C-alpha positions in Angstrom: 9.9 18.7 -7.0 7.8 16.3 -5.5 7.9 12.2 -6.2 4.5 12.1 -7.6 1.1 14.0 -8.7 -1.9 11.9 -9.2 -4.7 13.0 -11.1 -7.9 11.7 -11.0 -10.6 12.4 -14.2 -8.1 12.3 -17.1 -10.5 14.9 -19.0 -9.8 18.4 -20.2 -9.5 20.2 -17.1 -7.3 16.6 -16.0 -4.8 16.6 -18.9 -4.1 20.2 -19.2 -3.1 20.2 -15.9 -1.3 17.0 -16.4 0.0 18.5 -19.5 1.4 21.9 -18.0 2.8 20.1 -14.1 5.6 17.7 -16.6 6.2 20.7 -18.6 7.4 23.0 -15.4 9.2 19.7 -14.4 7.0 19.5 -11.1 7.1 16.2 -10.5 9.0 13.0 -11.5 5.8 11.0 -11.4 2.4 12.3 -12.7 -0.3 9.7 -12.7 -3.9 10.2 -14.7 -6.6 7.7 -13.1 -9.9 7.8 -15.6 -13.5 5.4 -15.4 -11.7 4.3 -19.1 -8.5 2.9 -18.3 -7.4 2.7 -22.1 -8.6 6.6 -22.3 -6.7 7.5 -19.3 -3.4 5.5 -21.0 -4.1 7.7 -24.2 -3.9 11.1 -22.6 -0.9 9.7 -20.7 0.8 8.9 -23.8 -0.5 11.5 -26.0 1.3 14.2 -23.2 4.0 11.5 -23.0 4.8 12.7 -26.9 5.3 15.9 -26.3 8.3 15.0 -24.3 10.9 15.6 -26.7 9.2 19.0 -27.6 9.0 20.7 -24.4 12.0 18.7 -22.7 10.3 17.1 -19.7 11.3 13.7 -18.6 8.0 13.1 -16.2 7.0 9.4 -16.2 3.3 9.7 -17.1 0.9 6.4 -16.1 -3.0 6.3 -17.2 -5.3 3.8 -15.1 -8.6 3.3 -13.9 -7.5 1.7 -10.8 -7.2 4.3 -7.9 -4.5 1.9 -6.2 -2.1 4.0 -8.9 -2.1 6.8 -6.8 -0.3 4.7 -4.3 2.3 7.0 -2.2 1.0 10.2 -4.4 2.7 13.7 -2.7 -0.6 15.6 -3.9 -4.2 14.3 -5.6 -5.5 16.8 -7.7 -9.6 15.7 -8.8 -10.8 17.0 -12.2 -13.9 14.2 -12.2 -17.0 15.2 -12.1 -19.9 16.1 -13.9 -19.5 19.1 -15.6 -23.1 21.6 -15.9 -24.6 21.8 -19.2 -26.8 24.5 -20.7 -29.3 25.8 -18.1 -28.2 24.2 -14.8 -26.9 25.9 -12.0 -24.4 24.9 -9.1 -27.1 22.3 -7.3 -27.8 20.5 -10.4 -24.9 18.4 -10.0 -23.7 18.9 -6.1 -25.6 16.1 -5.5 -24.1 14.0 -8.5 -20.7 15.4 -7.8 -20.9 14.7 -3.7 -21.0 11.1 -4.6 -18.4 11.1 -7.3 -16.4 12.7 -4.5 -17.0 10.1 -1.6 -15.6 7.4 -3.6 -12.8 9.2 -4.4 -11.9 9.7 -1.2 -12.4 6.8 0.3 -9.5 5.6 -2.0 -7.3 8.5 -1.6 -8.1 7.8 2.5 -6.5 4.5 1.8 -3.3 4.8 -1.0 -2.1 8.1 -0.3 -3.7 9.8 3.2 -0.7 12.0 3.9 -1.4 13.3 0.1 -2.2 17.4 0.1 -5.4 17.0 -2.0 -7.1 19.9 -4.7 -10.2 19.9 -5.7 -11.2 21.3 -9.1 -14.7 19.6 -9.3 -17.8 21.9 -9.7 -19.3 23.3 -7.0 -15.7 23.8 -5.8 -16.3 25.5 -2.6 -18.7 22.9 -1.5 -17.0 20.2 -2.8 -13.8 21.4 -1.2 -14.6 21.7 1.8 -17.0 18.2 2.1 -13.6 16.8 0.8 
């Protein structure tokens, strides 16, 4: 079990990832980072409230401050602009590259030894870039 996993992007993918990590008891602490602190805190609380059903004691934290990922063992990036109907991978690439740039600056500063997993699309290009 690792001590701390941070998920950057508390949308559907980030929320489901956090829920599964907690249920599987893979970490002691999960930090959810989102642009909206209250949203991230709400998602963390929603997941925490399922602990009695799924029998986990993982601590969940929601925040908008990237500094909350400090000393994470693993950082999972789910943040990014999703494709909309009629868009292709190239349409979101420029926007998501900028998002990855900002996120990686924080990862390098606060969790330089973390293993980074990129889930945002286009995943192949963004993973190579990160």
